[in-house]
N, C-alpha and C positions, 0 to 999 in steps of 0.2 A: 665513729663513722668512718667508713673506708672511702678512699679517693676514687673517683670515676676514672681516673687516669692510670695507665700502666706504670709500674715501677720502673726506675732506671735500669734495673737488671734485666727486665723483660725487654726493654727497648734495645739494650746492647745485644742480648741473645738473638732477637729476631733480626737485628741489623747484620750480625755476623752470619746468620743463616742465609739471608739474602745475598750478601756479598760473596759467600762461598759458592752458592748456586750460580750466580751470575758469572763469577770468575771461571768456574769450571766450564760453563757453556761457551764463553768467549774463547778460552784456550782450545777446547776441542774443536770448535768451528774453524779456528785459525789453522790448527794442525791438519785437519781434514782437507781444508781448502788448499793448503800448501802441497799436501801429498797428491791431491788430484791434479793440481796444475803442473806439478813436477812430472807426474807420470804422463799427462797429456802433452806437455811441451818437451818431453824427453827425446829419446832417439828417433821417434817417428816425426818430430817437429810438426805436430798437427796444428798448433795455434799460431805459429809464425810470430811469436813475441819473444823478447829477451827474457832471460832468467829473472832479472830484477823487476821487470814489469809484472812478471808472473807472481813474484813474491809480494809485490805491491797490491796485486789483485786479491791475494789472500788476506792482506791487511784490511782492505776495503770490506771484504766479506766479514771478517771478524768485528770491524767497527759497526757494521750493519746488525750483527748479533747483539752487540752492546746496546744499540739503540732500541732494538726489539725488546731486550730484557728490561730496560728502563721503562719502556712503554707498558710492558706487561704488569709492572708494579702498579700502574694507574688503573689498569683494566681488571686484572685478576687478583689473586691472593697477594697481600702486601708482603708476605714473607717468602715469596718465590719469584724467580725470574721467568716463570713459565705462564703462559696464558691458560694452560690446562688447569682444571679445577682439582684441588687436592694435592697439588705438588708443592 
């Protein structure tokens, strides 16, 4: 008789897939936010904030992405950090 529970290999594989997906999303969001803020607060000084506040803002955006990815695990596919189906 087979067990109704997944094997430890399956759990590790799906956990790795989820961690890779979430890490990629957080890093890309952080990089995109930093780039956007640096461009916006660059020579034109459109935002009137310091460089480090701008970098901090990017960190907040990346943290928001992390929270979204964790929440997506509760809502969507358990092996993805996306709320989209099939990811």
